[in-house]
C-alpha positions as CSV (number, residue, x, y, z in Angstrom):
1,M,-13.6,4.0,5.9
2,K,-13.7,6.5,8.3
3,I,-10.9,8.2,11.7
4,K,-12.1,5.1,14.1
5,N,-10.7,6.3,17.6
6,E,-7.9,3.5,17.3
7,C,-6.0,6.3,14.3
8,I,-5.4,9.2,16.6
9,P,-2.7,8.0,18.7
10,C,-0.9,6.4,15.4
11,L,-1.4,9.8,13.9
12,V,0.2,11.2,16.2
13,R,3.0,8.7,16.7
14,Q,3.1,10.0,12.6
15,A,3.1,12.7,13.8
16,V,6.2,12.1,16.0
17,E,8.5,10.1,14.1
18,V,8.1,12.2,10.8
19,A,9.3,14.8,12.8
20,E,12.7,13.3,14.5
21,L,12.9,11.8,10.7
22,M,13.4,15.2,9.1
23,A,14.3,17.9,10.6
24,S,17.5,17.2,12.7
25,D,17.1,20.3,15.2
26,K,14.7,20.5,18.1
27,E,13.1,23.3,17.0
28,T,11.7,22.0,13.3
29,Q,11.1,19.0,15.3
30,E,9.0,20.7,18.2
31,K,6.5,22.9,15.2
32,I,6.2,20.3,13.2
33,I,5.0,17.9,15.8
34,K,2.8,21.1,17.4
35,H,1.5,21.0,13.8
36,G,0.3,17.5,13.4
37,L,-1.4,18.2,17.7
38,E,-3.0,21.5,16.1
39,R,-4.6,18.9,13.4
40,M,-5.7,16.5,15.3
41,N,-7.3,19.0,17.2
42,E,-8.9,20.5,13.9
43,L,-10.0,16.6,12.8
44,D,-14.1,15.6,11.4
45,F,-13.8,12.1,11.9
46,N,-15.3,11.5,9.7
47,E,-11.8,12.6,7.3
48,T,-9.9,9.0,6.7
49,A,-7.0,8.5,8.5
50,P,-5.0,9.2,5.0
51,A,-6.4,12.4,4.2
52,V,-4.8,13.8,7.7
53,A,-1.7,12.4,7.3
54,K,-1.3,13.9,3.7
55,D,-1.9,17.3,5.5
56,L,0.7,16.7,7.9
57,H,3.1,15.6,5.7
58,H,3.0,18.4,3.0
59,Y,3.4,20.4,5.8
60,V,6.6,19.0,6.7
61,R,7.8,18.6,3.5
62,R,7.2,22.8,3.6
63,V,9.0,23.6,6.2
64,T,12.4,21.1,5.9
65,G,12.8,21.7,2.1
66,N,12.9,17.3,1.9
67,L,10.9,16.4,-0.4
68,D,11.3,12.6,-0.2
69,P,12.5,11.9,3.3
70,C,11.8,8.4,2.8
71,K,13.9,8.0,-0.4
72,A,17.2,5.6,1.5
73,L,14.0,4.1,2.8
74,K,12.3,2.8,-0.3
75,D,15.8,2.5,-2.1
76,T,17.0,-0.1,0.8
77,Y,13.4,-2.2,0.2
78,N,13.6,-2.4,-2.4
79,K,16.8,-4.4,-2.6
80,I,15.9,-6.7,0.2
81,A,12.8,-7.7,-1.6
82,E,14.9,-8.2,-4.5
83,E,17.2,-10.1,-2.3
84,L,14.9,-12.3,-0.9
85,V,12.8,-13.2,-4.2
86,Q,16.1,-14.8,-5.2
87,T,17.2,-16.6,-1.9
88,L,13.9,-18.2,-1.3
89,K,13.5,-19.0,-4.9
90,L,9.7,-17.3,-4.5
91,E,9.5,-17.2,-8.3
92,N,10.1,-21.8,-8.5
93,K,7.3,-22.1,-5.0
94,V,5.3,-20.1,-7.3
95,A,5.4,-22.2,-10.3
96,E,5.3,-25.4,-9.1
97,S,2.7,-24.7,-6.2
98,S,-0.3,-26.4,-7.2
99,D,-2.2,-23.9,-7.6
100,P,0.0,-20.7,-9.5
101,F,-2.6,-18.1,-8.7
102,D,-2.8,-18.5,-4.8
103,T,0.4,-18.3,-3.7
104,A,1.4,-15.7,-5.8
105,C,-1.5,-13.6,-3.9
106,R,0.0,-14.6,-0.6
107,L,2.9,-13.9,-1.6
108,S,2.2,-10.3,-3.1
109,I,0.0,-9.9,0.1
110,A,2.8,-11.0,2.3
111,G,4.9,-8.2,1.1
112,N,2.2,-5.0,3.0
113,I,4.0,-5.9,5.5
114,I,6.9,-3.5,4.3
115,D,5.0,0.3,6.0
116,F,6.4,2.7,7.1
117,G,3.4,4.3,7.9
118,L,2.7,2.1,11.3
119,G,6.2,3.0,12.0
120,I,9.9,2.5,10.9
121,S,11.5,-0.1,13.1
122,L,11.6,-2.5,10.4
123,D,13.7,-5.3,9.2
124,R,14.3,-7.6,6.5
125,S,13.5,-10.6,9.1
126,D,10.2,-9.1,9.2
127,V,9.8,-9.5,5.9
128,Q,10.7,-13.0,5.2
129,C,8.4,-14.1,8.6
130,S,5.5,-11.9,6.4
131,I,6.7,-14.8,3.6
132,E,6.6,-17.8,5.7
133,E,3.7,-17.0,7.1
134,S,1.7,-16.4,4.3
135,L,2.6,-19.6,2.8
136,V,1.3,-21.5,5.6
137,R,-1.8,-19.0,7.2
138,P,-5.9,-19.1,5.5
139,I,-6.7,-16.0,3.6
140,S,-9.2,-13.9,5.0
141,G,-12.4,-12.6,3.8
142,D,-12.7,-14.1,0.2
143,S,-11.0,-17.0,-1.6
144,T,-8.0,-16.0,-3.9
145,E,-10.8,-18.2,-7.0
146,L,-12.7,-15.9,-6.9
147,L,-10.5,-13.3,-7.3
148,K,-9.2,-15.3,-10.2
149,C,-12.9,-15.5,-11.6
150,C,-13.2,-12.2,-11.7
151,V,-9.4,-11.6,-13.4
152,A,-11.1,-14.4,-15.9
153,R,-13.8,-12.7,-17.0
154,A,-12.2,-8.6,-16.6
155,D,-10.9,-6.9,-19.9
156,K,-9.9,-4.1,-17.9
157,I,-8.0,-4.7,-15.0
158,M,-6.1,-1.9,-12.6
159,F,-3.4,-2.9,-9.5
160,L,-3.4,-0.2,-7.8
161,T,-0.1,-0.4,-5.4
162,D,1.2,0.3,-1.9
163,N,4.6,0.9,-0.9
164,A,8.5,0.6,-2.0
165,G,9.7,-3.5,-1.5
166,E,6.2,-4.2,-1.3
167,I,6.5,-4.0,-5.4
168,V,8.6,-7.0,-6.0
169,F,6.2,-8.7,-4.6
170,D,3.4,-7.3,-6.9
171,K,5.4,-8.5,-10.2
172,L,4.7,-12.5,-8.9
173,L,0.9,-11.5,-8.9
174,I,1.2,-9.7,-11.6
175,K,3.0,-12.5,-14.0
176,Q,-0.4,-14.3,-13.3
177,L,-2.3,-12.1,-14.3
178,P,-3.3,-11.2,-18.5
179,V,-0.2,-8.2,-18.6
180,D,-2.0,-6.7,-21.6
181,R,-5.5,-6.1,-20.3
182,V,-3.7,-4.2,-16.8
183,T,-3.1,-1.2,-16.0
184,Y,0.0,-1.1,-12.9
185,V,-1.1,2.5,-10.7
186,V,1.3,4.4,-8.1
187,K,1.6,7.9,-6.4
188,G,1.9,10.8,-8.2
189,G,5.1,12.1,-6.3
190,P,6.8,11.0,-3.0
191,I,5.1,10.2,0.2
192,V,6.4,8.3,3.2
193,N,7.8,4.9,1.7
194,D,5.4,4.2,-0.9
195,A,6.5,3.1,-4.5
196,T,6.7,6.1,-7.0
197,M,7.1,5.6,-11.0
198,E,10.9,5.8,-10.1
199,D,9.8,2.8,-7.6
200,A,8.7,1.2,-10.4
201,Q,11.2,1.9,-13.1
202,D,13.6,0.6,-10.3
203,V,12.5,-3.1,-9.5
204,G,11.5,-3.7,-13.5
205,M,7.8,-3.4,-12.8
206,T,8.0,-1.2,-16.0
207,E,9.3,-4.1,-18.7
208,L,6.1,-6.4,-17.6
209,V,3.3,-4.0,-17.7
210,R,2.1,-0.6,-18.5
211,V,2.3,1.9,-15.5
212,I,0.5,5.4,-14.7
213,D,0.4,7.5,-11.2
214,N,-2.2,8.6,-10.2
215,G,-1.3,12.1,-10.1
216,Y,-1.1,12.9,-6.6
217,D,1.3,12.4,-3.3
218,A,-1.0,11.1,-1.1
219,Q,-0.9,7.5,0.6
220,G,-3.9,5.2,-1.0
221,T,-6.2,6.9,-3.3
222,L,-8.5,10.4,-2.8
223,L,-10.2,10.0,-5.2
224,E,-11.0,14.1,-5.4
225,Y,-7.1,14.6,-5.6
226,C,-5.8,12.3,-8.5
227,S,-5.0,13.2,-11.9
228,E,-8.6,13.1,-14.9
229,E,-6.5,11.1,-16.3
230,F,-6.3,8.2,-14.2
231,K,-10.1,8.6,-13.2
232,K,-10.6,8.1,-16.5
233,A,-9.0,4.7,-16.6
234,F,-10.5,4.2,-12.6
235,D,-14.2,4.3,-14.0
236,A,-13.1,2.2,-17.2
237,A,-12.2,-0.3,-14.9
238,D,-14.4,-4.3,-14.7
239,L,-11.7,-4.8,-12.0
240,I,-9.4,-2.8,-9.6
241,I,-6.7,-5.4,-7.1
242,C,-6.5,-2.6,-4.4
243,K,-2.8,-3.4,-2.1
244,G,-2.3,-2.2,1.5
245,Q,-4.1,-0.5,3.9
246,A,-4.4,3.2,3.0
247,N,-6.3,2.0,0.0
248,Y,-8.9,0.0,2.1
249,E,-8.7,3.4,4.0
250,T,-9.8,6.2,1.2
251,L,-11.9,3.8,-0.6
252,S,-13.8,1.0,0.7
253,D,-16.8,3.3,1.2
254,L,-17.4,3.5,-2.6
255,K,-18.8,-0.3,-2.1
256,D,-17.8,-0.9,-5.1
257,P,-17.7,-4.6,-6.5
258,R,-15.3,-4.1,-8.6
259,L,-12.6,-3.0,-6.2
260,F,-10.5,-6.1,-4.4
261,Y,-8.8,-5.4,-1.6
262,L,-5.7,-7.5,-0.8
263,L,-3.9,-6.3,2.3
264,R,-2.1,-7.8,6.4
265,A,-4.1,-6.1,8.0
266,K,-2.2,-4.6,10.5
267,C,-4.0,-2.8,13.2
268,I,-6.9,-3.8,15.1
269,S,-9.0,-0.4,13.5
270,I,-8.5,-2.2,9.9
271,A,-9.2,-5.3,11.3
272,E,-12.4,-4.9,12.8
273,D,-14.0,-2.7,10.1
274,I,-12.8,-5.5,7.9
275,G,-14.0,-8.4,10.3
276,C,-10.7,-10.0,11.0
277,P,-8.3,-10.7,13.4
278,K,-4.8,-8.1,13.3
279,G,-2.3,-9.6,11.6
280,A,-4.4,-11.4,8.8
281,F,-3.8,-12.3,5.2
282,V,-6.7,-10.3,3.6
283,I,-8.5,-10.7,0.5
284,K,-12.0,-8.9,-0.2
285,Q,-14.4,-7.7,-2.6
286,H,-16.4,-4.6,-0.6
287,L,-20.0,-5.5,-1.7
């Protein structure tokens, strides 16, 4: 999905937020914000928003020396997610539901609310609200039954993850898949609050399923930058489950029927592109 007009203020906001998060002195903050505005001035509307954000975050790391500014937030939300799974007995909700696969999909999508690319004002109550909504609201796009049928037919399933914290809810869905046929993919390095191999290890994902990284540190999946190992696995997959908005933004132009997007449509540009209400819980096969 190419950049839309609505993406511009979001990217500028990210420049301001990342400047304030990563730099304590006003001079460095201003330097980061100015760089972000200069990048906006050079914008090509055929780019994707994650490609532009990548350049900003890489620049910030160079000028601050801070390679993982969201590390503490990622650790916090991994813990919050694990506590919510326990206190709300979500494993039991899946097991005891009339359709465990549908319930696990909904809870995995609920976790997609944990997205600091859209702001860092999220708290525990927002995540709990998303969980509660996921169990009662309709799914936009395609049915969980369609995805379930595709899972049954697939020999090689790839699962492209999104954010730390969210990956705890992904575990509920992973357990409904044939784990011996699944490759779970994290980012090759820190970028905002996206999940890395360290996060996958911290929440026990590596004990459930094969986990690899994509060889690059950018939101979404920018195939031109990813490792050859990842690209070979991507090409060989029969089914690719893509979590989150950034994966939709970076992959949806492929129009690849192997790809299913599971996300919350948290901004109007994504919602309009998919054809759903803002805030919707989405499962979308991109044909």
